[in-house]
C-alpha positions, 0 to 999 in steps of 0.5 A: 500499499503506497510503497509500503512493505507487503501486509496481509489484506483481503476479506479473510483478514479485514471481514474476521476484524470486524466480526471480531469486533461485533462479537459475531462467531464465525470461521474465516477459510481461506489460502495463500502460497507456503511462502506466507502461509505461517506468518498470515495464519499467526496474523489471523488467528491472533483475531481469536476467530477460527481459521481453517487454511486450505493449502495453495500454490500462489498468494493473490496479490496486489500493489495501490495506492490512493489519490483521495477516495479513488485507488490506484491498483495493479495485480502483482500475482493471481492467486488458486481458483478454488474448486467444489472440493475447496467448499467441503468445510463450510458447514450447512446452514451458514450465512457465507461471505465470499470475497474473491480478490479477482474473476477466476477464483470462484468459478460458477460450479464452485458456487453452486457447490457452496451454496447449497445449504447455505446463504451467499454474500458475494463480493462483485470484484470477483465479477470484474476483475480480469486475472491479469498482472499489471494495472487492474484492468475492469471489464464486464465479460463474467459468466452470468451463472455466478450469481445464480445462487447468491442473495446478496451481491455488494459492489463498489461505486466503479464496479457498479459502473462496470456492471451497468443495471445493478437491479436487474442482475437477478440477486434478491439484495444489491449493496453498492457503496460510494465511499464517504457518501454512503452506500445504496440497497436495492431490495424487491424492487427499490432502491434506499440511500444510506448515509454514511459519518465520514472518518480520517483514517486509511480505507484499505479494507473498509468493503470488506467490513462493510460486507461483514457488517451488513452480513452480521446483521441480516443473519439476525434477522434485520431487514437489509435498510435496517 
């Protein structure tokens, strides 16, 4: 981040921090390359939540910096794709937040397997981010079957612009985040703007924390806008 030393990131870390803060029971299922496994496993376990680390060959990694709210990213290394067999450790009946960093990580058949007996939340960066090294490329060339079993889709503003008509994706709940300007919830044919309190902090991981908090509320029975 902004030329600093490599550090752990992604939803396994930032969502887990949010769930710990909210006092919600959850399990982190993740993977990375062998060189980072011991260090990242230790950092995740230090958050106090159960962690299941699957073997991997490569850690998905990015470099990025900020210009105000705007994040400029580059893909350093794409990581592994998840197979249906990788979902077997996730308990039935769970609310599951799936947070791919690139489109290549969770193909439709893996999400189909994961959806059996579970409710799925999905981070839209896994729809629009191309798995190519170099400056991050966003496009709408995703497989529509990826969304077939998704109940909750979270999109950042730039991702929603790439996808287009987010209310026509066939997903029951769509959330679009706008940084300090808040978010918009699309549900049952209507859209509702939800404001935000501005803060001064490193915004890295805020989208993952947003998704984690939303899922925690929905799993407790709160309505989407609530």
